[in-house]
C-alpha positions as CSV (number, residue, x, y, z in Angstrom):
1,X,-1.8,-19.2,-12.8
2,X,-2.5,-15.9,-10.3
3,X,0.2,-16.3,-7.2
4,X,-1.7,-15.4,-4.1
5,X,0.6,-13.0,-2.0
6,X,0.7,-14.3,1.7
7,X,1.5,-12.1,5.0
8,X,2.3,-8.3,4.9
9,X,3.2,-5.9,2.1
10,X,4.2,-2.8,3.1
11,X,3.0,0.6,1.3
12,X,6.4,2.3,1.7
13,X,6.8,6.1,2.3
14,X,8.7,8.1,-0.2
15,X,12.1,9.4,2.1
16,X,12.7,12.9,1.6
17,X,15.2,15.2,2.2
18,X,15.2,18.5,4.7
19,X,15.1,20.2,1.2
20,X,12.1,18.5,-0.3
21,X,14.4,16.3,-2.9
22,X,13.7,12.5,-2.9
23,X,16.4,10.8,-0.7
24,X,17.1,7.5,-2.6
25,X,20.2,6.7,0.1
26,X,17.3,6.2,2.4
27,X,15.8,3.2,0.5
28,X,18.3,0.6,1.0
29,X,17.9,0.9,5.1
30,X,14.3,0.9,4.6
31,X,14.3,-2.2,2.5
32,X,16.3,-4.1,5.0
33,X,14.1,-3.0,7.8
34,X,11.0,-3.8,6.3
35,X,12.7,-7.8,5.7
36,X,14.4,-8.0,9.2
37,X,11.0,-7.6,10.6
38,X,9.2,-10.0,8.1
39,X,7.3,-7.9,5.2
40,X,7.7,-10.0,2.3
41,X,7.7,-6.7,0.0
42,X,6.5,-3.5,-1.2
43,X,3.1,-1.3,-3.2
44,X,6.0,1.8,-3.8
45,X,4.9,4.7,-4.8
46,X,0.9,4.5,-4.1
47,X,-0.9,7.0,-1.3
48,X,1.6,6.4,1.1
49,X,4.3,7.5,-1.0
50,X,3.1,10.3,-2.4
51,X,2.6,9.7,-5.5
52,X,1.0,12.2,-7.0
53,X,2.9,15.2,-5.8
54,X,6.0,13.5,-7.5
55,X,7.2,13.8,-10.5
56,X,7.2,10.9,-13.5
57,X,11.2,11.2,-13.1
58,X,11.1,11.1,-9.7
59,X,8.5,7.7,-9.4
60,X,10.7,5.8,-12.0
61,X,14.0,6.9,-9.5
62,X,12.6,5.4,-6.8
63,X,10.6,2.4,-8.5
64,X,14.6,1.8,-9.7
65,X,16.0,1.8,-6.3
66,X,13.4,-0.1,-4.7
67,X,14.5,-3.2,-7.4
68,X,18.0,-2.4,-7.4
69,X,18.3,-2.9,-3.3
70,X,15.4,-5.7,-2.6
71,X,16.9,-9.1,-1.8
72,X,16.1,-12.2,-3.2
73,X,12.2,-12.8,-2.5
74,X,10.9,-9.9,-1.8
75,X,8.0,-8.7,-4.1
76,X,8.4,-5.0,-5.3
77,X,5.1,-3.7,-6.7
78,X,5.0,-0.4,-8.4
79,X,2.6,1.6,-8.4
80,X,2.0,3.3,-12.1
81,X,-1.3,5.0,-11.9
82,X,-1.3,8.7,-12.9
83,X,-4.2,11.0,-14.5
84,X,-2.7,10.8,-17.8
85,X,-2.7,7.7,-19.8
86,X,0.2,8.1,-21.4
87,X,2.5,8.3,-18.7
88,X,1.0,5.6,-17.0
89,X,2.0,3.4,-19.5
90,X,5.4,5.0,-19.3
91,X,5.6,3.9,-15.7
92,X,4.2,0.6,-16.5
93,X,6.9,0.1,-19.0
94,X,9.6,1.3,-16.8
95,X,8.6,-0.5,-14.1
96,X,9.1,-3.9,-16.4
97,X,12.7,-2.9,-17.7
98,X,13.7,-2.9,-14.1
99,X,12.2,-6.2,-13.4
100,X,9.5,-5.4,-10.9
101,X,7.0,-8.1,-9.4
102,X,3.9,-6.4,-10.2
103,X,2.6,-3.3,-11.0
104,X,-0.6,-1.7,-9.9
105,X,-2.9,1.6,-11.3
106,X,-5.3,3.5,-9.4
107,X,-8.4,4.8,-11.5
108,X,-7.7,8.7,-12.8
109,X,-9.5,10.6,-10.1
110,X,-10.2,14.2,-12.0
111,X,-11.5,12.9,-15.2
112,X,-12.8,9.9,-13.4
113,X,-14.1,7.2,-15.4
114,X,-18.5,6.9,-16.0
115,X,-18.6,3.4,-16.5
116,X,-16.7,0.4,-15.3
117,X,-15.9,-0.2,-19.1
118,X,-14.1,3.1,-19.5
119,X,-12.3,2.0,-16.5
120,X,-11.4,-1.6,-17.5
121,X,-10.1,0.1,-21.1
122,X,-7.9,2.8,-19.3
123,X,-6.0,-0.4,-17.0
124,X,-5.9,-2.4,-20.4
125,X,-4.0,0.2,-22.1
126,X,-1.8,0.5,-19.1
127,X,-1.2,-3.4,-18.2
128,X,0.1,-3.7,-21.4
129,X,2.4,-1.3,-21.3
130,X,4.1,-4.4,-18.9
131,X,2.6,-7.3,-20.5
132,X,5.0,-9.7,-18.6
133,X,3.9,-8.3,-15.1
134,X,0.8,-9.1,-12.9
135,X,-1.6,-6.3,-12.9
136,X,-3.5,-5.0,-9.8
137,X,-6.3,-2.4,-9.9
138,X,-5.7,0.0,-6.8
139,X,-9.1,0.5,-5.2
140,X,-9.1,3.2,-3.1
141,X,-12.1,5.5,-4.0
142,X,-12.0,7.2,-0.3
143,X,-9.2,9.0,-2.2
144,X,-10.2,8.6,-6.2
145,X,-14.1,8.8,-6.0
146,X,-14.1,5.9,-8.4
147,X,-16.6,3.5,-6.7
148,X,-17.6,1.1,-9.2
149,X,-17.7,-2.4,-7.4
150,X,-14.9,-4.5,-7.9
151,X,-16.8,-7.9,-8.2
152,X,-17.9,-6.7,-11.3
153,X,-14.9,-5.0,-12.1
154,X,-13.1,-8.3,-12.1
155,X,-15.8,-10.0,-14.4
156,X,-15.5,-7.2,-16.7
157,X,-11.9,-7.4,-16.8
158,X,-11.0,-10.8,-16.7
159,X,-10.9,-11.1,-20.7
160,X,-10.0,-7.7,-21.1
161,X,-6.6,-7.6,-19.5
162,X,-4.8,-10.9,-19.7
163,X,-2.3,-9.7,-16.8
164,X,-5.0,-9.4,-14.5
165,X,-3.9,-10.7,-11.1
166,X,-6.1,-8.9,-8.5
167,X,-6.7,-5.8,-6.7
168,X,-5.3,-3.9,-4.1
169,X,-8.7,-3.1,-1.8
170,X,-8.5,-0.2,0.0
171,X,-12.4,0.3,0.9
172,X,-15.2,-0.5,4.1
173,X,-17.2,-2.5,1.2
174,X,-16.6,-6.3,2.8
175,X,-19.4,-7.6,0.5
176,X,-18.3,-6.4,-2.1
177,X,-14.5,-8.1,-0.9
178,X,-15.9,-11.2,0.0
179,X,-17.4,-11.1,-4.0
180,X,-14.2,-10.7,-5.4
181,X,-13.0,-13.9,-3.7
182,X,-15.5,-15.4,-5.4
183,X,-14.7,-14.0,-9.1
184,X,-14.0,-17.0,-11.2
185,X,-13.6,-19.7,-8.7
186,X,-11.3,-17.6,-6.7
187,X,-8.2,-17.1,-9.1
188,X,-7.7,-13.4,-8.1
189,X,-5.6,-12.2,-5.9
190,X,-7.3,-9.7,-3.0
191,X,-4.6,-7.9,-1.1
192,X,-6.7,-6.1,2.1
193,X,-5.8,-2.7,2.0
194,X,-7.2,-1.2,5.3
195,X,-4.7,-2.3,8.3
196,X,-7.2,-0.8,11.3
197,X,-9.7,-3.6,9.9
198,X,-7.5,-6.6,8.8
199,X,-9.1,-8.6,11.2
200,X,-12.5,-8.5,9.7
201,X,-10.6,-9.0,6.2
202,X,-8.8,-12.0,7.5
203,X,-12.3,-13.2,8.3
204,X,-13.6,-12.9,5.1
205,X,-10.7,-15.0,3.1
206,X,-8.1,-12.0,2.9
207,X,-4.6,-13.7,2.8
208,X,-2.1,-11.0,2.0
209,X,-2.5,-7.3,3.1
210,X,-1.0,-3.8,2.1
211,X,-0.4,-1.4,4.6
212,X,1.1,2.1,5.8
213,X,1.5,0.5,9.4
214,X,3.7,-2.1,8.8
215,X,6.1,-0.3,7.8
216,X,7.0,0.9,11.8
217,X,4.5,-2.4,13.3
218,X,4.7,-4.9,11.3
219,X,5.3,-7.3,14.7
220,X,1.5,-6.4,15.6
221,X,0.3,-7.2,12.3
222,X,2.1,-10.5,12.3
223,X,1.1,-11.7,15.6
224,X,-2.4,-10.5,14.8
225,X,-2.1,-12.8,11.3
226,X,-0.9,-15.7,13.4
227,X,-3.4,-15.7,16.5
228,X,-6.1,-15.3,13.7
229,X,-4.8,-18.4,11.9
230,X,-4.1,-20.3,15.6
231,X,-7.8,-19.7,16.3
232,X,-6.9,-17.1,19.5
233,X,-9.7,-14.2,18.4
234,X,-9.0,-12.8,21.9
235,X,-5.6,-11.8,21.3
236,X,-6.1,-11.3,17.4
237,X,-9.2,-8.4,18.9
238,X,-7.1,-7.4,21.1
239,X,-3.7,-6.3,18.6
240,X,-7.0,-5.0,16.2
241,X,-7.6,-2.6,19.0
242,X,-3.9,-1.4,19.6
243,X,-3.9,-0.8,15.9
244,X,-6.9,0.8,15.8
245,X,-6.1,3.4,18.8
246,X,-2.7,3.9,16.7
247,X,-3.6,4.7,13.8
248,X,-6.8,7.3,15.3
249,X,-3.9,8.8,16.8
250,X,-1.9,9.6,13.9
251,X,-5.1,11.1,12.0
252,X,-6.2,13.5,14.9
253,X,-2.3,15.0,15.3
254,X,-2.7,16.9,12.6
255,X,-5.9,16.2,10.9
256,X,-3.5,13.9,8.4
257,X,-2.2,10.8,8.7
258,X,0.7,11.2,6.4
259,X,2.9,13.5,8.4
260,X,2.5,12.0,11.9
261,X,3.6,8.6,10.0
262,X,6.3,9.9,8.5
263,X,7.4,11.1,12.3
264,X,6.7,7.6,13.9
265,X,9.1,6.4,11.4
266,X,11.8,8.6,12.8
267,X,10.9,7.2,15.6
268,X,11.7,3.9,14.7
269,X,14.9,5.1,13.3
270,X,14.7,5.8,9.7
271,X,14.2,9.3,8.9
272,X,11.8,9.3,6.1
273,X,11.7,13.2,5.9
274,X,9.1,15.8,5.5
275,X,5.7,15.5,3.2
276,X,5.1,17.8,0.5
277,X,3.0,20.3,0.6
278,X,-0.5,21.0,0.2
279,X,-0.1,18.9,3.5
280,X,2.1,20.3,6.2
281,X,4.2,18.7,8.5
282,X,4.4,18.1,12.9
283,X,5.2,21.0,14.9
284,X,8.2,19.6,17.2
285,X,4.9,19.5,20.0
286,X,3.0,17.7,18.0
287,X,5.9,15.0,17.1
288,X,6.4,15.2,21.1
289,X,3.0,14.1,21.6
290,X,2.9,11.4,19.4
291,X,5.6,9.9,21.2
292,X,4.2,10.2,24.1
293,X,0.6,8.6,23.3
294,X,2.7,5.7,21.3
295,X,4.6,5.2,24.2
296,X,1.3,5.2,26.5
297,X,-0.3,2.4,24.0
298,X,2.8,0.2,24.3
299,X,4.4,0.9,20.8
300,X,7.6,-0.4,22.2
301,X,6.4,-3.6,22.0
302,X,5.3,-4.0,19.1
303,X,7.4,-1.7,16.9
304,X,9.6,-2.1,14.0
305,X,13.5,-3.2,14.9
């Protein structure tokens, strides 16, 4: 029986030192920060974690560190997607060895699958490399260009992938998302992946979510979910508005979300270091602007502490 994760799963940044290397020492205080702020787990080494800019060895080191420091009950899902099937299978097998909660994989984004059957065949081999772990397909067509309807994917993959648990759904097609919730009489776990429209996902039926801004603003999203569950839509809408304004600020500061978001992590007391090329880090002036604008938006009231 597939577990349906409820609450917030953070998509963590990969902490790096000023030399550009991975800073594994930062993962333990990172896990403590998330748990303290009511986050239920992580989806590590995904887009927010700069996964496709990391080596396979680095990804394995990061994955192991998260499983080593995670408290009991804290779910560690490892993203194992890679353009190379062999590397993806190796990452999946490693996730099983370190006793991760589950694995996820996006579709190949250079030589893309041409049909749903092609995508299912790829994912089936990745999932088979970790046969005891729940497998989540990571749907993020804005980055991968793999745009198949996910309801059709679930129906096609049900028999081919025995460990298929669900989807990390990072896309705006709410009709397809709603159809996914109904496939197999609701057996699949649909984790909503757009922080700025979380309220819409909840209204359709999402129970759990994976998000980048949960790293530093989990209290906002917990309040949003609580307000929705209590039927207080005015409060939920206001909190979603604050989320949208925050995310819009981070995107427009440097034309890229990750450099600004990593700067915010430093503001809440956890230095995740720089981003890797071809992204560029914020200038001191840009970082100062982000801090001032977040304060204007009332960030201190709902930031992670």
